[in-house]
N, C-alpha and C positions, 0 to 999 in steps of 0.2 A: 403145591409142588412137593414132590417126594425128595427126602434128603439123600444125598449121594454118599458113596462109600467113605469119602474123606470127612464129611461132616459127621457121620456115624463114628468113625475112628476118633475124631477130635473130641466128640462128646464122651466116648468111652474113656479116653485118656484123662479128660477132665474129672470124670467120676472117680477114677482110680487115684488121681492126685489128691482130691479132696478126702477120700477115704483114708489114704496113708497119712496125710497131714493131720487128720483128726485123731489118728492113733498115736502119732509121735509127738505132736505139739504139747500135750499136757505134761509130758516128761521134761521137756526143755523148759517150760514155764516153772515147774516145781523145782528143777535144778537151779534156776536163776534165783528163786526165793531162798533156796538153801544156801547158795553162794553168798547172798546178801546177809543171811543170818550168821554164817561163819565169819564174814568180814566184821560185822558189828560186834560179835562176841570177842574177837581178838583185840578190838579197840576199846572195849569196856574197861572201866577203871577197877572193877571188883574182881577181875579174873586173876589178879596177882595173889589173891588170898585162897584161890581154889587149886586143888591138886589136879594133875593131868587126868586122873580117873574120874573126877567130878566133871571136868570139862568134856571128856569123852562121853559121859553119860548124858550131858546136856545136848551134845551134838546128835547122839543117837536118838534121843527123845524127839528132837525137832525133825529128824529124818523120818521117824515113824509117823509123826503128825502129818507130814507131807505125803506119806505113802511111798517113800523111796526105799528100795531094798538095800539099806546100808547095814552092815554087820560091824561088830566091835573091832574086828581085825582090819576093817577098811579105814579106820580113823587113826591118824597119827597126830599126837599132841606133843610138841617139843617146846620147852620153856627153860630159860636161864637168864638170870640177871635182869629181870624186868621185860624181857622180850618173849613173845609167844608166837608160835607158828602152829596152825592147824591145817592138815592136809587130809583130804578124803578121796579115795578112789573106789568107785563102785560101778557095777554093770547092771543096767535095767533091761531085762528081757521084755520085748513087746511082741505079743502074739498076733499074728495075722493068719487067716486061713491057709494052711499048708506051709507056713514059713514063720520063723521067729527072728526078729531083729534084735541084736544086742547093742544097746546104746552104752557107750563108755563115757563116764563123767569123772572129772577130777577137780572139784572145787577146793580152793585153798586160800589162805590168807595169813598174814602175820608179818612180823618184823624180823 
């Protein structure tokens, strides 16, 4: 039996969905790992002895390890009186044939 136009369209849409998901999903997974890292970093006992510049460097290094396009200006480290807050805002461009999707992420943590 020959497939009808609806079946062909459904199959085509499924292929497009899988293709787009395969391109986007890795960024969401890496951002989730990055978010967990930032949360753990703010809860660590030894961060009180580190300067904001040292913490920023650690965050940037982890982002680089994960392959995330985070720049120094994207990382805000604020701390006073034993409380620490880290906020990161970055855009990850994902290339598709003929189109670029810009994913905006804003992981943060702190007290």
